[in-house]
ZAMARGU-4260 file (C-alpha; in steps of 0.2 Angstrom, whole numbers, plus 5000, padded with zeros to 4 digits):
<rodrens>
0) 4637/4898/4970 | 4651/4888/4976 | 4655/4890/4995 | 4673/4891/5000 | 4677/4879/5014
5) 4690/4883/5026 | 4702/4869/5031 | 4700/4862/5049 | 4712/4869/5061 | 4720/4857/5074
10) 4729/4866/5088 | 4732/4851/5100 | 4751/4853/5100 | 4750/4871/5102 | 4738/4870/5117
15) 4749/4857/5125 | 4764/4869/5124 | 4754/4883/5131 | 4748/4873/5145 | 4766/4868/5149
20) 4771/4887/5149 | 4757/4891/5160 | 4761/4878/5173 | 4779/4882/5173 | 4775/4901/5176
25) 4762/4897/5190 | 4774/4885/5199 | 4788/4898/5198 | 4777/4912/5205 | 4771/4901/5220
30) 4789/4896/5225 | 4794/4914/5229 | 4804/4914/5245 | 4806/4927/5259 | 4816/4941/5252
35) 4827/4942/5268 | 4836/4925/5263 | 4849/4929/5250 | 4853/4911/5245 | 4835/4907/5243
40) 4832/4922/5232 | 4847/4917/5222 | 4840/4900/5219 | 4823/4907/5215 | 4831/4919/5202
45) 4840/4904/5194 | 4824/4895/5193 | 4815/4910/5185 | 4829/4910/5172 | 4826/4892/5168
50) 4808/4895/5167 | 4811/4910/5155 | 4823/4899/5144 | 4810/4885/5143 | 4796/4898/5139
55) 4806/4905/5125 | 4810/4888/5118 | 4792/4883/5119 | 4785/4899/5111 | 4797/4896/5096
60) 4791/4879/5094 | 4773/4885/5094 | 4777/4898/5081 | 4786/4885/5070 | 4772/4873/5072
65) 4759/4886/5066 | 4770/4892/5052 | 4774/4875/5045 | 4759/4872/5034 | 4755/4890/5032
70) 4758/4898/5015 | 4763/4916/5019 | 4758/4930/5007 | 4773/4942/5005 | 4763/4956/4996
75) 4755/4972/5001 | 4739/4980/4996 | 4741/4998/4991 | 4724/5006/4987 | 4724/5019/4974
80) 4725/5037/4980
</rodrens>
């Protein structure tokens, strides 16, 4: 019997992007100002939007990186009734 070998998976780039996302989110959460200062809250919300935009970009990069070498199967399995 021949054994089917699975290819080695290397996720170094994906882990790097996920670490950057995690760091951005933690820093944004720890910079929350007092709610009584409107200008500080406005700046905080601007910062949160920036983190959100970077997160969306990085998640898209991770998705593209994972799908780059993957051969997708566009078929369904329909068992007999």
